[in-house]
KEKE-3310 file (N, C-alpha, C; in steps of 0.2 Angstrom, whole numbers, plus 5000, padded with zeros to 4 digits):
npx = (5401:5413:5418:5410:5414:5427:5425:5418:5429:5437:5430:5430:5444:5446:5438:5444:5456:5452:5446:5458:5465:5457:5457:5470:5470:5462:5468:5473:5484:5495:5494:5504:5506:5515:5517:5526:5537:5543:5554:5560:5559:5572:5580:5591:5590:5578:5565:5570:5577:5566:5558:5566:5566:5552:5553:5561:5553:5543:5551:5555:5544:5533:5523:5513:5517:5517:5520:5515:5518:5515:5508:5511:5517:5508:5496:5484:5488:5495:5485:5476:5484:5485:5472:5470:5478:5472:5459:5463:5465:5476:5479:5488:5498:5513:5521:5534:5542:5540:5531:5520:5512:5500:5491:5490:5484:5471:5468:5468:5456:5447:5449:5447:5449:5461:5479:5492:5508:5520:5535:5547:5540:5524:5506:5496:5485:5483:5484:5491:5506:5506:5508:5496:5492:5481:5471:5475:5487:5505:5518:5535:5550:5567:5583:5592:5603:5612:5616:5622:5632:5641:5645:5652:5662:5669:5672:5681:5691:5696:5701:5708:5714:5708:5694:5677:5660:5642:5627:5611:5594:5578:5575:5572:5567:5572:5583:5590:5595:5604:5614:5617:5622:5632:5641:5644:5650:5662:5668:5670:5679:5690:5692:5694:5700:5711:5711:5711:5700:5693:5679:5667:5654:5649:5650:5639:5624:5607:5598:5584:5575:5572:5574:5582:5594:5604:5606:5611:5623:5629:5631:5639:5650:5654:5658:5668:5677:5681:5689:5684:5684:5677:5660:5645:5630:5613:5601:5592:5588:5595:5607:5611:5616:5627:5635:5638:5646:5657:5661:5665:5675:5684:5688:5695:5706:5706:5705:5691:5677:5661:5649:5636:5618:5604:5603:5616:5626:5637:5638:5632:5641:5651:5665:5674:5685:5681:5682:5674:5667:5660:5663:5658:5642:5628:5616:5599:5591:5581:5575:5575:5565:5553:5552:5551:5539:5530:5532:5527:5514:5510:5513:5503:5505:5504:5501:5492:5491:5503:5520:5535:5552:5567:5583:5601:5601:5591:5597:5594:5599:5615:5631:5637:5641:5653:5665:5674:5682:5685:5697:5701:5704:5698:5685:5683:5685:5674:5664:5666:5663:5650:5644:5646:5637:5625:5624:5623:5633:5639:5631:5622:5617:5601:5597:5601:5609:5625:5629:5632:5618)
npy = (5481:5477:5489:5490:5480:5484:5495:5490:5482:5492:5498:5488:5487:5500:5499:5488:5494:5504:5497:5491:5502:5506:5496:5496:5509:5507:5499:5495:5505:5504:5514:5522:5529:5541:5546:5559:5559:5570:5575:5578:5572:5572:5571:5565:5554:5544:5547:5549:5537:5528:5534:5533:5519:5519:5527:5520:5509:5515:5518:5505:5496:5503:5509:5522:5537:5547:5559:5566:5579:5582:5596:5596:5585:5577:5564:5567:5575:5566:5557:5565:5568:5555:5552:5562:5556:5544:5549:5554:5543:5535:5521:5512:5514:5520:5522:5530:5527:5525:5534:5534:5524:5523:5531:5524:5513:5517:5521:5510:5503:5512:5514:5501:5496:5499:5498:5496:5501:5501:5507:5502:5500:5495:5494:5500:5503:5518:5515:5504:5494:5482:5474:5477:5474:5476:5466:5472:5478:5479:5478:5483:5479:5481:5473:5483:5482:5473:5481:5491:5484:5480:5492:5496:5487:5490:5504:5503:5495:5503:5514:5509:5513:5524:5534:5530:5536:5538:5545:5546:5548:5549:5538:5524:5507:5505:5514:5511:5499:5501:5507:5497:5487:5494:5495:5481:5478:5486:5480:5467:5469:5473:5462:5451:5456:5464:5478:5493:5501:5513:5515:5524:5526:5539:5545:5540:5544:5550:5561:5564:5568:5570:5581:5593:5601:5610:5606:5593:5597:5603:5593:5584:5593:5593:5580:5578:5587:5580:5571:5561:5552:5546:5547:5538:5543:5541:5549:5557:5573:5579:5571:5577:5589:5584:5580:5592:5598:5590:5592:5606:5605:5597:5604:5614:5608:5597:5580:5572:5560:5554:5542:5537:5535:5524:5528:5529:5541:5548:5558:5569:5573:5579:5590:5606:5603:5590:5579:5568:5568:5557:5542:5529:5521:5515:5505:5504:5495:5504:5507:5495:5489:5496:5495:5481:5478:5485:5477:5465:5468:5470:5458:5450:5445:5451:5451:5455:5459:5456:5456:5460:5456:5463:5458:5455:5443:5443:5453:5465:5475:5484:5490:5504:5498:5503:5515:5529:5531:5520:5507:5495:5482:5483:5484:5472:5463:5466:5462:5449:5446:5450:5440:5429:5433:5432:5418:5414:5412:5422:5430:5444:5453:5459:5465:5475:5469:5469:5481:5499:5510)
npz = (5286:5290:5296:5307:5314:5317:5325:5336:5341:5344:5354:5364:5367:5373:5384:5390:5394:5402:5412:5417:5422:5431:5440:5445:5450:5460:5469:5485:5495:5509:5522:5532:5548:5559:5576:5583:5598:5611:5603:5586:5569:5565:5576:5579:5587:5595:5588:5575:5572:5572:5562:5551:5548:5544:5532:5524:5522:5514:5503:5499:5500:5495:5503:5509:5518:5534:5546:5562:5573:5590:5600:5613:5626:5633:5637:5631:5621:5613:5609:5602:5590:5585:5582:5572:5562:5560:5555:5543:5536:5539:5545:5551:5563:5571:5586:5594:5609:5627:5632:5625:5629:5638:5630:5618:5623:5626:5613:5605:5608:5604:5591:5583:5570:5567:5567:5578:5584:5597:5599:5610:5621:5629:5628:5641:5655:5665:5678:5680:5676:5669:5653:5641:5628:5614:5603:5591:5592:5594:5605:5607:5614:5620:5623:5631:5639:5633:5622:5629:5635:5624:5620:5631:5631:5619:5621:5632:5627:5617:5623:5634:5646:5660:5666:5668:5665:5668:5662:5664:5658:5664:5678:5673:5667:5654:5652:5664:5660:5650:5657:5667:5658:5652:5663:5665:5653:5654:5665:5660:5650:5658:5665:5656:5645:5647:5650:5659:5666:5676:5687:5697:5709:5711:5698:5691:5686:5686:5678:5678:5669:5651:5643:5647:5641:5646:5659:5657:5651:5661:5671:5665:5663:5677:5679:5670:5675:5687:5682:5673:5658:5648:5644:5645:5638:5640:5638:5630:5626:5636:5635:5623:5629:5635:5625:5619:5629:5628:5616:5617:5626:5619:5608:5614:5617:5626:5629:5628:5629:5622:5623:5613:5611:5607:5593:5580:5584:5579:5570:5577:5585:5579:5576:5572:5559:5557:5564:5577:5594:5598:5603:5601:5599:5609:5602:5598:5586:5579:5567:5560:5568:5566:5552:5550:5556:5548:5536:5541:5542:5528:5523:5528:5541:5553:5569:5583:5601:5606:5614:5609:5609:5606:5603:5604:5597:5588:5580:5585:5593:5596:5591:5581:5564:5558:5564:5564:5576:5582:5582:5569:5574:5587:5583:5577:5588:5596:5587:5588:5601:5601:5593:5602:5612:5605:5603:5616:5624:5631:5643:5647:5661:5665:5676:5691:5702:5709:5704:5701:5704)
capx = (5401:5420:5418:5406:5418:5433:5422:5417:5435:5440:5427:5433:5451:5445:5435:5449:5461:5449:5446:5464:5467:5452:5459:5476:5469:5458:5473:5475:5491:5495:5495:5508:5507:5519:5516:5533:5537:5545:5559:5558:5561:5579:5583:5597:5589:5572:5561:5573:5578:5559:5556:5570:5563:5546:5554:5564:5547:5540:5555:5556:5538:5528:5518:5512:5519:5515:5521:5513:5521:5510:5510:5514:5519:5503:5492:5479:5491:5496:5478:5474:5487:5483:5465:5471:5481:5466:5454:5466:5466:5482:5477:5494:5501:5518:5522:5540:5543:5536:5526:5514:5509:5493:5488:5489:5480:5465:5466:5467:5449:5443:5450:5448:5451:5468:5484:5496:5515:5523:5542:5550:5534:5518:5500:5493:5481:5487:5485:5494:5511:5506:5507:5489:5492:5475:5472:5477:5493:5511:5523:5542:5555:5574:5588:5597:5609:5617:5619:5627:5638:5645:5648:5657:5668:5672:5675:5686:5696:5699:5704:5713:5714:5704:5689:5671:5654:5636:5622:5604:5588:5573:5577:5567:5570:5576:5589:5594:5598:5609:5618:5620:5625:5638:5646:5646:5655:5668:5671:5672:5685:5695:5694:5695:5704:5717:5710:5711:5696:5690:5672:5665:5647:5647:5649:5634:5619:5601:5596:5577:5571:5576:5574:5585:5601:5608:5607:5616:5630:5632:5633:5645:5656:5657:5661:5675:5682:5683:5694:5681:5686:5671:5653:5639:5624:5607:5597:5589:5590:5600:5613:5614:5620:5633:5639:5640:5651:5663:5664:5668:5682:5689:5690:5699:5712:5706:5702:5686:5673:5654:5646:5629:5613:5598:5605:5623:5626:5643:5637:5630:5647:5657:5668:5678:5690:5678:5682:5668:5668:5657:5668:5654:5635:5624:5611:5593:5590:5574:5573:5573:5559:5547:5552:5549:5532:5526:5533:5523:5507:5510:5513:5497:5507:5504:5497:5492:5491:5510:5525:5541:5559:5573:5590:5607:5599:5587:5600:5590:5604:5622:5635:5638:5646:5659:5666:5681:5685:5687:5701:5698:5705:5693:5679:5683:5684:5667:5660:5667:5659:5643:5642:5645:5630:5620:5624:5621:5640:5640:5624:5622:5611:5596:5596:5606:5614:5629:5631:5629:5611)
capy = (5476:5477:5495:5489:5475:5488:5500:5485:5480:5498:5499:5483:5489:5506:5496:5484:5499:5508:5492:5490:5508:5507:5491:5499:5515:5504:5495:5499:5506:5504:5521:5522:5536:5541:5552:5560:5561:5577:5577:5578:5566:5573:5572:5560:5549:5539:5548:5549:5530:5525:5537:5530:5513:5520:5530:5514:5505:5519:5517:5498:5493:5506:5512:5530:5538:5553:5560:5572:5581:5585:5602:5594:5578:5573:5558:5570:5578:5560:5554:5570:5566:5548:5553:5565:5552:5540:5552:5555:5537:5532:5516:5508:5520:5518:5527:5529:5528:5523:5539:5533:5518:5524:5534:5519:5509:5520:5522:5503:5501:5517:5513:5494:5493:5502:5494:5501:5498:5505:5506:5503:5500:5491:5497:5498:5509:5523:5512:5497:5493:5476:5475:5475:5476:5473:5462:5476:5482:5476:5482:5481:5481:5479:5472:5488:5479:5470:5486:5495:5480:5480:5499:5497:5483:5494:5510:5501:5492:5508:5519:5505:5516:5530:5534:5531:5538:5537:5550:5544:5553:5546:5531:5519:5501:5505:5518:5508:5493:5504:5508:5491:5484:5498:5493:5475:5478:5488:5475:5461:5471:5473:5455:5447:5459:5467:5485:5496:5506:5514:5517:5526:5527:5547:5546:5537:5549:5550:5568:5564:5569:5569:5587:5598:5601:5614:5601:5588:5600:5605:5587:5582:5597:5591:5573:5579:5590:5575:5566:5556:5553:5544:5547:5535:5547:5538:5554:5561:5580:5579:5569:5583:5593:5580:5580:5599:5599:5586:5596:5612:5604:5594:5610:5618:5604:5592:5574:5568:5557:5552:5536:5539:5530:5523:5528:5531:5548:5551:5565:5574:5575:5582:5597:5608:5598:5584:5573:5568:5566:5551:5536:5524:5522:5509:5506:5500:5496:5506:5507:5488:5487:5499:5492:5474:5478:5487:5472:5460:5470:5469:5450:5447:5441:5455:5448:5460:5456:5453:5460:5457:5458:5463:5457:5453:5437:5446:5459:5471:5480:5483:5497:5505:5493:5506:5521:5531:5532:5513:5504:5489:5477:5484:5482:5464:5460:5467:5458:5442:5446:5450:5433:5425:5435:5429:5411:5413:5410:5427:5432:5451:5453:5465:5468:5478:5465:5473:5486:5505:5511)
capz = (5291:5293:5300:5313:5318:5319:5330:5341:5344:5347:5361:5368:5369:5377:5390:5394:5396:5407:5418:5420:5426:5437:5445:5447:5455:5466:5473:5492:5497:5516:5524:5539:5551:5565:5580:5586:5605:5612:5598:5579:5565:5564:5583:5580:5592:5595:5583:5569:5571:5570:5555:5545:5546:5540:5526:5521:5520:5509:5497:5496:5500:5492:5508:5510:5525:5536:5553:5565:5580:5595:5603:5619:5627:5637:5634:5627:5615:5608:5607:5597:5584:5583:5579:5566:5557:5558:5551:5537:5533:5541:5550:5553:5567:5575:5591:5597:5616:5632:5634:5622:5632:5640:5624:5613:5627:5624:5606:5602:5609:5601:5583:5582:5564:5565:5569:5582:5586:5601:5600:5617:5627:5629:5630:5647:5658:5669:5685:5679:5672:5665:5646:5639:5620:5612:5597:5585:5595:5596:5609:5606:5619:5618:5628:5631:5642:5628:5618:5633:5636:5618:5620:5636:5629:5614:5623:5636:5622:5613:5628:5638:5653:5660:5671:5664:5669:5664:5663:5661:5659:5669:5680:5671:5665:5647:5654:5669:5657:5646:5663:5669:5652:5651:5668:5664:5647:5656:5669:5656:5647:5663:5668:5651:5639:5649:5651:5666:5667:5683:5688:5703:5709:5710:5691:5688:5688:5682:5678:5680:5663:5644:5639:5649:5638:5650:5665:5654:5650:5668:5675:5661:5665:5684:5678:5666:5680:5691:5679:5669:5651:5643:5647:5641:5639:5638:5641:5625:5625:5642:5632:5619:5633:5637:5619:5618:5633:5626:5610:5619:5629:5614:5604:5618:5617:5631:5625:5632:5624:5624:5620:5611:5613:5603:5586:5579:5586:5577:5566:5582:5589:5574:5578:5567:5557:5554:5569:5582:5600:5599:5603:5598:5602:5611:5598:5597:5579:5579:5560:5559:5572:5562:5545:5551:5558:5542:5532:5543:5540:5521:5522:5532:5547:5559:5574:5589:5607:5608:5616:5606:5613:5601:5607:5599:5594:5582:5577:5587:5597:5595:5590:5573:5561:5557:5567:5563:5582:5584:5577:5566:5579:5592:5580:5576:5595:5598:5583:5590:5607:5598:5591:5608:5615:5601:5604:5623:5627:5636:5646:5650:5665:5664:5682:5694:5706:5713:5700:5703:5702)
cpx = (5408:5421:5415:5411:5424:5430:5421:5424:5438:5437:5429:5440:5451:5443:5440:5454:5458:5448:5452:5466:5463:5455:5465:5475:5465:5462:5474:5482:5491:5498:5498:5509:5512:5518:5523:5532:5540:5550:5556:5560:5568:5582:5589:5596:5582:5568:5564:5574:5571:5557:5560:5568:5556:5548:5557:5558:5543:5544:5555:5549:5532:5522:5518:5513:5518:5517:5517:5516:5516:5513:5513:5516:5514:5499:5487:5482:5492:5490:5475:5477:5486:5476:5466:5474:5475:5461:5456:5467:5472:5480:5482:5498:5507:5520:5529:5541:5538:5530:5520:5509:5501:5488:5486:5484:5472:5463:5465:5460:5445:5443:5452:5450:5458:5473:5489:5503:5518:5531:5545:5545:5529:5512:5498:5489:5485:5489:5488:5500:5511:5504:5499:5488:5486:5477:5475:5484:5499:5515:5530:5546:5562:5578:5594:5603:5614:5620:5624:5633:5643:5648:5653:5663:5672:5676:5681:5692:5700:5703:5710:5713:5709:5698:5682:5665:5648:5631:5616:5599:5584:5576:5572:5570:5575:5583:5593:5598:5604:5615:5621:5624:5632:5643:5648:5651:5662:5672:5673:5678:5691:5697:5696:5700:5710:5717:5710:5707:5693:5683:5670:5657:5645:5647:5644:5627:5613:5599:5589:5573:5575:5576:5579:5593:5606:5611:5612:5623:5633:5635:5639:5651:5659:5660:5668:5680:5684:5688:5690:5683:5681:5665:5648:5633:5618:5601:5593:5592:5596:5607:5616:5618:5627:5638:5642:5646:5658:5666:5668:5675:5687:5692:5695:5706:5712:5702:5697:5681:5666:5653:5639:5625:5607:5600:5613:5623:5633:5642:5635:5636:5653:5659:5672:5684:5688:5678:5676:5670:5664:5661:5664:5647:5632:5618:5605:5592:5582:5571:5571:5566:5553:5546:5549:5541:5527:5526:5528:5516:5506:5510:5507:5499:5507:5499:5497:5492:5498:5515:5532:5547:5564:5579:5595:5605:5595:5590:5597:5593:5611:5626:5635:5643:5652:5659:5673:5685:5687:5691:5698:5699:5700:5686:5678:5682:5677:5663:5660:5663:5652:5640:5641:5639:5625:5619:5623:5628:5642:5633:5625:5616:5607:5594:5602:5611:5618:5632:5629:5622:5611)
cpy = (5476:5483:5494:5485:5479:5492:5496:5483:5486:5499:5494:5485:5495:5503:5492:5489:5502:5503:5491:5496:5508:5502:5493:5504:5512:5500:5499:5499:5507:5511:5521:5529:5535:5547:5553:5561:5568:5579:5578:5572:5567:5574:5568:5555:5545:5541:5547:5541:5527:5527:5534:5524:5514:5523:5524:5510:5509:5518:5510:5494:5496:5509:5520:5532:5546:5554:5566:5573:5585:5592:5601:5587:5574:5568:5561:5572:5572:5558:5559:5568:5559:5548:5557:5561:5547:5543:5554:5549:5533:5527:5511:5514:5517:5524:5526:5531:5526:5528:5538:5527:5518:5527:5529:5514:5511:5520:5515:5501:5506:5516:5505:5492:5496:5497:5498:5497:5503:5503:5507:5504:5495:5495:5495:5504:5512:5520:5506:5497:5487:5477:5473:5477:5472:5469:5466:5480:5477:5480:5479:5484:5479:5477:5477:5486:5476:5475:5490:5491:5480:5487:5499:5493:5488:5500:5508:5499:5498:5513:5515:5507:5522:5529:5535:5532:5536:5543:5548:5549:5551:5539:5526:5513:5502:5509:5514:5502:5495:5504:5502:5487:5487:5496:5486:5474:5480:5483:5469:5463:5471:5466:5450:5449:5463:5475:5487:5502:5507:5517:5519:5528:5535:5549:5543:5540:5549:5558:5569:5566:5568:5576:5593:5598:5604:5609:5596:5591:5601:5599:5584:5586:5595:5584:5574:5582:5585:5570:5561:5557:5551:5544:5543:5539:5543:5543:5559:5568:5582:5577:5573:5587:5590:5581:5587:5601:5596:5590:5602:5610:5601:5600:5614:5614:5598:5586:5570:5565:5556:5546:5537:5534:5530:5523:5529:5538:5551:5558:5571:5577:5578:5589:5599:5604:5592:5578:5573:5566:5560:5545:5530:5525:5515:5510:5501:5501:5498:5506:5500:5486:5490:5496:5485:5474:5480:5481:5466:5461:5468:5462:5447:5443:5445:5453:5452:5456:5453:5458:5457:5460:5458:5463:5456:5447:5438:5451:5465:5476:5479:5490:5498:5500:5496:5513:5523:5531:5525:5510:5497:5483:5477:5482:5475:5461:5460:5463:5451:5441:5446:5443:5428:5427:5432:5422:5409:5411:5416:5430:5439:5451:5460:5468:5471:5474:5470:5479:5493:5506:5514)
cpz = (5294:5297:5306:5317:5321:5325:5336:5345:5347:5354:5366:5371:5374:5384:5394:5397:5402:5413:5421:5424:5432:5443:5448:5452:5461:5471:5480:5493:5505:5518:5531:5542:5557:5569:5584:5594:5605:5606:5591:5575:5563:5571:5584:5585:5590:5589:5576:5567:5568:5563:5550:5543:5542:5533:5521:5518:5514:5502:5494:5496:5497:5497:5507:5517:5527:5544:5556:5572:5584:5597:5610:5620:5632:5633:5629:5620:5610:5605:5601:5590:5581:5580:5573:5561:5555:5554:5544:5533:5534:5547:5553:5557:5572:5580:5594:5604:5621:5634:5631:5624:5634:5634:5619:5617:5626:5617:5603:5603:5605:5593:5582:5575:5562:5569:5573:5584:5591:5601:5607:5622:5625:5631:5637:5650:5663:5676:5685:5674:5668:5658:5645:5632:5618:5606:5591:5587:5596:5600:5608:5611:5617:5624:5628:5634:5638:5624:5622:5635:5630:5618:5625:5634:5624:5616:5628:5632:5619:5617:5632:5645:5654:5666:5667:5668:5665:5667:5660:5662:5665:5671:5679:5668:5659:5649:5659:5665:5653:5651:5665:5664:5651:5656:5667:5658:5649:5660:5665:5653:5652:5665:5662:5645:5641:5650:5658:5667:5674:5683:5695:5704:5708:5703:5687:5690:5683:5683:5680:5674:5657:5640:5641:5647:5643:5656:5662:5653:5657:5672:5671:5663:5672:5683:5675:5671:5685:5688:5674:5662:5646:5647:5642:5643:5636:5641:5636:5625:5631:5639:5626:5622:5634:5631:5618:5623:5631:5620:5612:5622:5624:5610:5608:5620:5623:5628:5630:5627:5627:5620:5619:5613:5607:5595:5585:5579:5583:5574:5571:5585:5585:5576:5572:5565:5555:5559:5573:5589:5602:5598:5599:5601:5603:5607:5599:5589:5578:5572:5558:5562:5568:5555:5546:5552:5552:5537:5534:5541:5532:5519:5525:5538:5553:5563:5581:5595:5609:5610:5613:5609:5607:5605:5601:5594:5587:5578:5579:5590:5595:5595:5583:5570:5559:5561:5567:5570:5585:5579:5574:5571:5585:5589:5579:5583:5597:5594:5585:5596:5606:5597:5597:5612:5611:5602:5611:5627:5632:5637:5649:5654:5664:5670:5686:5698:5710:5710:5703:5700:5695)
residu = (MET:LYS:ASN:ILE:VAL:LYS:ILE:PHE:ILE:GLY:PHE:LEU:LEU:ILE:PHE:SER:LEU:PHE:ALA:SER:CYS:SER:LYS:GLU:GLU:GLY:LYS:LYS:VAL:LEU:MET:VAL:GLY:MET:VAL:THR:ASP:ALA:GLY:THR:ILE:ASP:ASP:LYS:SER:PHE:ASN:GLN:GLY:THR:TRP:GLU:GLY:ILE:LYS:LYS:ALA:GLU:LYS:GLU:LEU:GLY:VAL:LYS:VAL:LYS:TYR:LEU:LYS:PRO:VAL:GLY:THR:THR:GLU:ALA:ASP:TYR:ILE:LYS:GLU:ILE:SER:ASN:LEU:TYR:ASP:SER:GLY:TYR:LYS:PHE:ILE:ILE:CYS:PRO:GLY:PHE:LYS:PHE:GLU:THR:ALA:VAL:PHE:LYS:ALA:GLN:SER:LYS:TYR:LYS:ASP:ALA:LYS:PHE:VAL:ILE:ILE:ASP:GLY:ASN:ALA:HIS:PRO:ALA:ASP:SER:TRP:ASP:PRO:GLN:ASN:GLY:PRO:ASN:THR:ILE:GLY:ILE:SER:PHE:LEU:GLU:ASN:GLU:ALA:GLY:PHE:LEU:ALA:GLY:VAL:ALA:ALA:ALA:LEU:GLN:GLN:LYS:THR:GLY:ASN:PHE:GLY:PHE:ILE:GLY:GLY:MET:GLU:ILE:PRO:ALA:VAL:GLN:LYS:PHE:ASN:TRP:GLY:TRP:GLN:GLN:GLY:ILE:LYS:TYR:ALA:ASN:GLU:LYS:LEU:GLY:THR:LYS:ILE:GLU:ILE:TYR:PRO:GLU:ASN:PHE:ILE:TYR:GLN:GLY:GLY:PHE:SER:ASP:ILE:ALA:ALA:GLY:GLN:GLN:ILE:ALA:ALA:SER:MET:TYR:ASP:ARG:GLY:VAL:THR:VAL:ILE:HIS:ALA:ALA:ALA:GLY:GLY:VAL:GLY:VAL:GLY:VAL:ILE:ASN:GLU:ALA:LYS:THR:ARG:THR:GLN:ALA:GLY:LYS:LYS:VAL:TRP:VAL:VAL:GLY:VAL:ASP:VAL:ASP:GLN:TYR:ALA:GLU:GLY:ILE:ILE:SER:GLY:GLY:SER:SER:VAL:ILE:LEU:THR:SER:ALA:MET:LYS:TYR:LEU:ASP:LYS:ALA:SER:TYR:ASP:MET:ILE:LYS:GLU:GLU:LEU:ASN:GLY:SER:PHE:THR:GLY:GLY:ARG:SER:LEU:LEU:PHE:SER:ALA:LYS:GLU:ASN:GLY:VAL:GLY:ILE:PRO:ALA:LYS:ASN:PRO:ASN:LEU:SER:GLU:SER:VAL:GLN:GLN:THR:VAL:ASN:ASP:ILE:TYR:GLN:LYS:ILE:LYS:LYS:GLY:GLU:ILE:VAL:VAL:SER:ALA:THR:ARG:GLY:ASP:LEU:PHE:LYS)
# end
């Protein structure tokens, strides 16, 4: 009888262990996918910033992650990779950049049980720019003008004098706002902080795209030849060309600078000897945006049909917390101004007004 009881207890223990394992194995893990834009996940820019937030969620929140890179940059190319992620079980899909807007607009209806996040854009059909984020989609935009403003103040304070310029990619709102914020920051520093920075309309240029590295280098060379000392480049691959030109000139003994964009581009500007031509960067905290959306989904608070705006108030934009090319006093002054923007004591315009285009 004792042996029968022992055997019975043994069976109960085995069954309990099996049930526990089955329950653990059956626990659903959120599968987060990303489709890259023209760049890669180590592009020192938009894709990398977004992917870093996803990787942080993998490490801290236990999600499973995957990214796919399309063969091209058409709507059809993007939809194909969205479909590939969906078919592989990745039904929380993050897309970095406004070029995904029409692709996600179509995908949100086709895959109604999936969730979509567009970083720096909103879903809409090809014949309309009105945001039409479905009940399973969130679009995220940024106040780039605030980031540009802070970078303008920082660069002006650090240089005190000089001639500043701007090179943008496509002439679209996100790029324009970097430009207009940059100009406002320079003017603020000149009027309130005693700097003497010059700006001229011929040194504020849109290349027309984001991929032509050679064109970026050529435009930067022309500006530096005209006496420009600092260029804020908000231009993707075109901006890489700007950085390359600054590196070449700096290594030849000429002191010129670049202000980066979207992420901290300090590492992209490093030259022999370990210094960098990146004075500072006007940043969108892309990693925070992607991470926060994943966290919302895990918390059960993800609500589609919305367009979110990340500003200084939400710690969504700014400049790097540390940069070897900025003095501690400059960094502290910029931090103080950042707090004033957050409180509404300084308002940075998101429109052109009387600024250069």
